[in-house]
N, C-alpha and C positions, 0 to 999 in steps of 0.2 A: 504494500500500500504506500509506503514511504517513497518508493521508486516511482510510483504512478504520479504522486503529487509533485515530485521533483521534475518529472518529464512534462507535466502540465504547466508548471511555472516557467520552465525553459521555453516551451512552445508559446506561451502568452507573451513573454519578453521578446521573442523573435518576431512574432506577428506585430507587436507594437513598434518595433524598430523598422519594420518594412513599411509601415503606414506613415512614417514621418516625412514631411516635405524635404526634398533634396534642394540643393542650391539651384536657384532659378525658378522655383515653384512658388506660386502665390500662397498666401496663408490658407486659402481654401483647398490647396492641394493641386491646383491646376496652373500650369505656366500660361501666362497670357502672351499673345504674339507681340505685344508692345514691349515686353521685357527684353533688354539687351543693350548693346551699344550701337548708336546710330551716327553716321557722318552726314552733316548737312551739305547738300549739293547746291541748292539755290534757295533764295529767300525773296519774296515779293512783298513789299510794303505799299499799301495804298492809303494815302492820307490827304484829306482836303483836295481830292481830285488828282493828286500827283501820284504817279507810280514809280517806284524804284525797285529794280531787280538787281540782286547781288549774286554773283557767281562765286560760291564758296570752294571751288576747285582750283583757284588760281593763287591769289596772294594771301589768303587767310584760311585757317582750318578751324572747324567748329564740330564738336561732338556732343551728343547727349547720351547719358547713361541712365537707364531706367531699370529699377528692380521692382520688387513686389509692392513697395509702398512709397519710395522716394525717387526723385529724378535729380540729375545734376548736369550742368552744361559747362563746357570749357571752350574758349575761343582765343586764338592768338594769331599774329601775323606770321607769315612764312619767311619773311626776309630779315628777321631779327633787327628790324628798324634801320636797315642799311639802304633804304631807298627814299623816295620822296614822301612816302607815308610814314607817320610816326609809329614807333613800336607800340603794339597794343596787346592787351590781355584782358579778358573779362571772364567772369564765372558767376555761377549762381546755382541754387538748388532749393529743394524743399520737398513737400509731400504732394501727392496727386491722388485723384480718384478717377476711375474709369467705369463707365456704365454704358455698355454697347459701344457706340462710337463717340459718346460724350466724354471728353478728357478735360479735367480741370486741374490746373497747377496752382498750388499755394506757395508763392515764392517767399522763402524764409531767409535766404542769404543771397546777396548780390553785390558785385563790385559797384554797381550804380545803386547806392543805398536808398534812394527815393522810390525804387521799385519794390523794395522789401515790404512784406505784409499785404501785398495785392494778390488777388485771385485772377486767373486768366482762363477763360472758357474756350475750348477748341472742339472741333470735330476732327477725328482722325480716321484715316482709312489706310489699310495695309494690303498691298498686292505684291505677292512674291516677296522680294527683299526691299520693297520701296514703301516708305511711310510718308503720307502727306498729312500735315497738320495745318488746320485753318481756323482762325478766330480773330476776334477783336481784342487788341491790347489797349487798355485804358488805364493811365496812370495820371491822376490829377496833379500830383506833386511835380511831375515832370512836364505837364502840359501835353501829354501824348494821348491820342485816340486814333487808332489806325487798324486797318485790316492787315493781318500778317498771314502769309501762306508760305509754309516751309516744306521742302522736299528732301527727304533723307534716304540714305541707303544703309542697310544693315552691315555692320562691320563683322567680318567672319574671323 
């Protein structure tokens, strides 16, 4: 009988270990397609009728890292400040929620401090290894209200 209970206890411990989320899984046990590292390819800003398109494959690099509860972004120039543009670095991060295609970021940290504490509501779509994020960025403290459309590719 003692051997039976020992075997039962060992079986329960093994089953419990098999049910734990692994790295990259959401708290609910399923990995969302949004999780991972994304490289920004292009960004389109539309503000007060003016459209600005930035190619992030040339002079600047921008990545976004998303886990099961948080996101972070990092951007820097690729010329180490050795050309006509000034050296730049920016970063930020915080928590996010995702329900279907509704993605909301709560920015907790940012090199542009007036952006901290704001929520940004986006719609996301993923096809193959491409993520498109679209939404309005509104930051009263910075006088910003614009439509932002970003296209990312998954980093492998």
